[in-house]
PAZA-465672 format. One record per atom (N, C-alpha, C): z, y, x. Coordinates in steps of 0.2 Angstrom, whole numbers, padded with zeros to 4 digits, always signed. Atoms other than C-alpha are relative to their C-alpha. Layout:
N
ZYX/...
END
This chain:
143
-0001-0004+0004/+0000-0001+0000/+0001+0007+0004/-0002-0007-0004/+0004+0012+0013/-0007+0001+0005/+0006-0001-0002/-0012+0009+0021/-0006+0003-0003/+0005-0003+0006/-0021+0012+0005/+0001+0008+0001/-0003-0008+0001/-0012+0030+0004/-0005+0003+0007/+0003-0003-0005/-0018+0033+0022/-0007+0000+0001/+0008-0001+0002/-0036+0028+0020/-0003+0007-0005/+0001-0004+0005/-0036+0038+0004/+0002+0009+0004/-0002-0007-0004/-0028+0053+0014/-0007+0003+0005/+0005-0001-0004/-0040+0052+0027/-0007+0001-0002/+0007-0001+0002/-0056+0051+0016/+0001+0007-0004/-0001-0006+0004/-0049+0066+0006/-0001+0006+0005/+0002-0005-0005/-0048+0076+0022/-0007+0001+0002/+0008+0002-0002/-0065+0071+0026/-0004+0003-0004/+0003-0004+0005/-0071+0078+0010/+0000+0007+0002/-0002-0006+0000/-0062+0093+0011/-0004+0005+0006/+0004-0003-0004/-0070+0097+0029/-0007+0001+0000/+0007-0001+0001/-0087+0092+0024/-0001+0006-0004/+0001-0006+0004/-0086+0106+0011/-0001+0005+0002/-0001-0008-0004/-0082+0120+0022/-0005+0000+0006/+0004-0002-0005/-0095+0115+0034/-0007+0001-0003/+0005-0003+0002/-0112+0122+0033/-0006-0004+0004/+0005+0002-0005/-0128+0111+0041/-0007+0004-0004/+0005-0003+0002/-0144+0118+0041/-0005-0004+0005/+0004+0003-0004/-0161+0111+0047/-0006+0004+0002/+0004-0006-0003/-0175+0121+0057/-0007-0006+0001/+0004+0002-0002/-0191+0114+0061/-0005+0003+0006/+0003-0005-0004/-0196+0122+0077/-0006+0000+0003/+0008-0001-0002/-0213+0116+0081/-0004+0003-0006/+0003-0004+0005/-0218+0123+0064/+0000+0008+0002/-0001-0007-0002/-0211+0139+0070/-0004+0001+0004/+0004-0002-0005/-0219+0139+0086/-0008+0000-0003/+0008+0000+0002/-0236+0135+0079/-0001+0006-0005/+0001-0005+0004/-0234+0149+0068/-0001+0007+0003/-0002-0007-0004/-0230+0161+0081/-0008+0002+0005/+0006-0003-0003/-0247+0172+0089/+0000-0002+0008/-0002+0000-0008/-0239+0172+0107/+0001-0007+0003/-0001+0007-0002/-0236+0153+0107/-0007-0003+0000/+0007+0000+0001/-0254+0151+0101/-0004+0001+0006/+0004-0003-0006/-0260+0162+0115/+0002-0004+0007/-0003+0004-0007/-0250+0153+0130/-0003-0006-0002/+0002+0006-0001/-0256+0136+0123/-0008+0001+0000/+0006+0000-0001/-0275+0142+0123/+0000+0002+0006/+0000-0001-0008/-0272+0149+0141/+0002-0006+0004/+0000+0005-0002/-0265+0133+0146/-0004-0005+0000/+0006+0004+0001/-0279+0123+0138/-0006+0002+0005/+0005-0003-0004/-0291+0134+0148/+0000-0001+0008/+0000+0001-0007/-0284+0133+0164/+0002-0008+0002/+0000+0006-0001/-0281+0114+0162/-0009-0003+0000/+0007+0001+0001/-0300+0112+0157/-0004+0003+0006/+0003-0004-0006/-0305+0124+0172/+0003-0005+0006/-0001+0004-0004/-0295+0113+0183/-0003-0008+0001/+0005+0007+0000/-0303+0095+0176/-0008+0002+0003/+0005-0001-0001/-0319+0103+0179/-0001+0001+0008/-0001+0001-0008/-0315+0106+0198/+0002-0007+0002/+0000+0007+0000/-0309+0089+0198/-0005-0006+0001/+0005+0003+0001/-0325+0083+0192/-0007+0001+0006/+0005-0002-0006/-0335+0092+0206/+0002-0004+0004/-0001+0004-0005/-0325+0084+0219/-0001-0007-0001/+0002+0008+0002/-0327+0066+0210/-0006+0000+0001/+0007+0002-0001/-0344+0068+0210/-0004+0002+0008/+0000+0001-0006/-0345+0073+0227/+0003-0006+0004/-0002+0009-0003/-0336+0056+0232/-0004-0004-0002/+0005+0004+0002/-0348+0047+0223/-0006-0001+0003/+0006-0002-0005/-0363+0056+0230/+0002-0004+0006/-0002+0002-0007/-0355+0052+0246/+0001-0008+0002/-0002+0009-0001/-0350+0033+0244/-0010-0003-0002/+0008+0002+0002/-0371+0031+0235/-0002+0002+0007/+0003+0000-0006/-0377+0039+0251/+0001-0002+0005/-0003+0005-0005/-0366+0030+0263/-0003-0008+0000/+0002+0008+0002/-0371+0013+0254/-0009-0001+0001/+0008+0000-0001/-0391+0018+0256/-0001+0001+0008/+0004-0001-0008/-0391+0022+0276/+0006-0004+0002/-0006+0005-0005/-0375+0009+0282/-0004-0003+0004/+0004+0004-0004/-0388-0003+0288/-0002+0005+0008/+0005-0005-0004/-0396+0012+0298/+0006+0002+0007/-0004-0003-0004/-0379+0018+0307/+0004-0005+0005/-0004+0005-0006/-0369+0011+0323/+0008+0002-0004/-0006+0000+0003/-0352+0007+0319/+0005+0005+0001/-0004-0007+0001/-0345+0023+0325/-0003+0006-0004/+0003-0004+0005/-0356+0033+0315/+0002-0002-0009/-0001+0002+0007/-0352+0023+0299/+0009+0001-0001/-0007-0004+0000/-0333+0026+0304/+0001+0006-0002/+0000-0008+0002/-0336+0044+0303/-0001+0000-0006/+0002+0000+0007/-0345+0043+0287/+0006-0002-0004/-0007+0002+0004/-0329+0034+0280/+0005+0004-0001/-0006-0004+0000/-0317+0045+0286/-0002+0007-0003/+0002-0004+0004/-0327+0059+0278/+0002+0000-0007/-0002+0004+0007/-0326+0049+0262/+0007+0001-0002/-0009+0002+0001/-0307+0046+0264/+0002+0009+0000/-0001-0007+0002/-0306+0067+0267/+0000+0002-0006/+0001-0002+0006/-0314+0069+0253/+0004-0003-0007/-0004+0003+0005/-0303+0057+0242/+0007+0004+0001/-0007-0004+0000/-0287+0066+0250/-0001+0005-0004/+0003-0008+0003/-0295+0083+0245/+0003-0001-0007/+0001+0002+0006/-0297+0076+0228/+0009+0000-0005/-0006+0000+0004/-0280+0070+0225/+0007+0005+0002/-0006-0006-0003/-0270+0085+0235/-0002+0004-0006/+0001-0004+0004/-0279+0095+0223/+0002+0000-0007/-0004+0000+0006/-0274+0086+0207/+0007+0001-0001/-0007-0002+0000/-0257+0085+0212/+0002+0008+0000/-0002-0007+0001/-0258+0104+0215/-0001+0002-0007/+0000-0001+0007/-0265+0107+0198/+0005-0001-0006/-0005+0001+0005/-0253+0098+0189/+0007+0004+0000/-0005-0005-0002/-0239+0108+0198/-0001+0006-0003/+0001-0007+0002/-0247+0124+0194/+0000+0000-0009/-0001+0002+0008/-0250+0118+0175/+0007+0000-0002/-0009-0001+0003/-0229+0115+0174/+0001+0005+0000/-0003-0006+0000/-0226+0130+0181/-0003+0006-0004/+0002-0005+0003/-0238+0141+0172/+0003-0002-0006/-0001+0000+0006/-0233+0132+0156/+0007+0002-0001/-0007-0003+0000/-0214+0135+0159/+0000+0008-0001/+0001-0006+0000/-0219+0152+0163/+0000+0003-0006/+0004-0003+0006/-0228+0156+0147/+0006-0003-0006/-0004+0002+0007/-0217+0146+0135/+0009+0000+0001/-0009+0000-0002/-0197+0148+0141/+0001+0007-0004/-0002-0006+0004/-0198+0167+0134/-0002-0001-0007/+0002+0001+0007/-0206+0160+0118/+0007-0004-0003/-0005+0003+0002/-0193+0147+0116/+0008+0003+0001/-0005-0004+0001/-0179+0158+0121/+0002+0005-0006/-0001-0005+0008/-0183+0170+0106/+0000-0004-0005/-0002+0004+0006/-0185+0156+0094/+0008-0003-0001/-0005+0001+0000/-0168+0150+0100/+0005+0006-0003/-0005-0005+0001/-0160+0167+0099/-0001+0002-0008/+0000+0001+0009/-0167+0168+0079/+0002-0004-0002/-0005+0005+0004/-0160+0152+0075/+0006+0001-0001/-0007-0001+0001/-0144+0158+0080/+0000+0005-0003/-0003-0004+0004/-0144+0174+0073/-0001-0002-0008/+0001+0002+0008/-0149+0167+0055/+0006-0006-0001/-0005+0005+0000/-0137+0152+0059/+0007+0006-0003/-0005-0004+0001/-0124+0166+0061/+0000+0004-0006/+0000-0002+0005/-0128+0175+0047/+0002-0002-0007/-0002+0005+0005/-0128+0162+0035/+0007-0004+0001/-0006+0003+0000/-0112+0156+0042/-0002-0008-0001/+0002+0008+0000/-0120+0138+0047/+0003-0002+0007/-0003+0005-0006/-0110+0126+0058/-0004-0004+0006/+0005+0004-0005/-0124+0116+0064/-0007+0000-0002/+0007+0000+0002/-0143+0117+0065/-0003-0005+0002/+0004+0006-0002/-0153+0102+0067/-0006+0002+0000/+0008+0000-0001/-0171+0101+0073/-0002-0006-0003/+0004+0006+0005/-0181+0090+0061/-0007-0001+0003/+0005+0001-0004/-0196+0092+0074/-0003-0007+0002/+0000+0004-0003/-0204+0078+0077/-0006-0001+0006/
END
């Protein structure tokens, strides 16, 4: 019997606490998608990425052309000349990998530079609305 009253008291206290708590939800992705500054940042990032992909495509074509050319002349080359040509191709491949890595780093840095101020403003706006509406918890329902 004592346990029953204890369970009942805990249940009533939790109901009382829940009645005082206000919980809200926000779909931050929908909010971001509606902001012109976010759409411009996404557009600029896409352009930067497309330019990088184009640059990598040029390097990839150079590598493929070098392999085709080497395949066509390797029978006419001395072992030393063959090694020199292979080293040239390896240099192109290293340049491709370095360029790819650099572009990824630059894209990440640029994305942070563009998006962080936007995300900070969004967070501040959510905090202001939550404070004005006396909301205890704000849940993000973005997928």
